[in-house]
C-alpha positions, 0 to 999 in steps of 0.5 A: 028505467021503463021500456026495460033500458036500464041495462044498458045504462053504465052508472057511474060512482054515485054522488054523495052529498052529505047533509044536504050538500053538494060535493065538490067536483074533483078536477078534470084531468086535461088530455090534450087530446088534439081533436078537436077543430077550430071552428068555422065560423069567424065572429065578423057581422053577418051579411045582410039580404035586401031585394035585387033585381027582379025580387032576387035577394042580393046580400049587402056587405056590412060597413066596415068599422072606423079603427081608432088611432093606435094609443092617446085620447082615440084608444081610450075612447075605442075603450069606453065606447066598447065597454059602454056597448057592454053595460048596455047589452047587459041592461038589456038582458038583466031588464028581462029577468024578474023575480018571484018571492016565495017559489017554490017554496016559501023562502026561495027568491025566483028568476024567471027567465020567460021574458027574457024568452019572448022578447026577440031583441033580448034575447038575441043579445043574450046569444050575442053575448054568450057568443061573444064571450065562449070565440073569446075564450075558446079558439077550439071547441067540439060541442055545447052542452046543454041540461035539462031542460032550460040549458036546451033553450039556450044551448041549441042557438049558441051552439048554431051561431059558433058552427058546432053541434049540441050534446043534451043532458036529460034527466033517467028515461029520456033517451034511447041506446046504451047511456051513461048515468048518474045519481046525486043527493039534493038536499031533498031528495036525489035525482039521476041524469043520463047522457049517451054514451056516444055523444063525446068521443074521449078528449072532444072539447066541450062548454056546458051551459044552464039557464042558473048555478044555484047550489051546483048539484046538478051542475056538478053531476054533468061534470061527472058525466063528461068526465066518464066519457073523458071529455075536456070540459072547458067552461060551465057557462050559466045567465045566473049564478045567485053568489050567496049559494056558492055552487061555483065553489062545488066544481072546484077547479072546473072553469066557471062563467055566468052572465048576470050574479045575484046575492 
């Protein structure tokens, strides 16, 4: 590592992937250490500001939603409406993902999220969907962990929505101080990831996020790094999953969720 920081990097066992494919990650131990704090931000509509007397901003409370009658046609209509709303939001996100054939090499179909990042309405919808999923799935969580580099685009806004912190996992040589490192094999070479040694305390609960899961090598290596710090991995979360590459199978028993799936 430049500047002599290699001596500060504690290495986890290297992931060896014979034949150019990733090894499955072993199951994550569940220490059940009650160190995580409950989320402090309730899942409620945000207040909007409007000009008040003298130009001061005055908060207006959100309009309360009317509840449908329990059971019967009212409940069925409400459920149908909720499903339609979710489908509409997913379409808004999917419509901002474009494809480039033969990139970065022949035979590869690249899924590009640049239009999604450029569209503020679609990007806000993306974070809304991820927030809804995380809140519904996990009552307690300490950190969102993002993978270098596109995980840094979605991890911080998601963490801010949830009222929790963000932890980066970076490529080797990008983090100061004492770090944990892991080297893993890919089909056409090797790569290394790092996390700062004090980033997560034992027993803290994390969700790992990235933009896309392909073969699963990078996500698998990130899980090993978090396990070396004795974190509890609640889930691996991505925007796009390339199902034909079966990357989620390599995560073994670690929970996994993708917003969009492509064959």
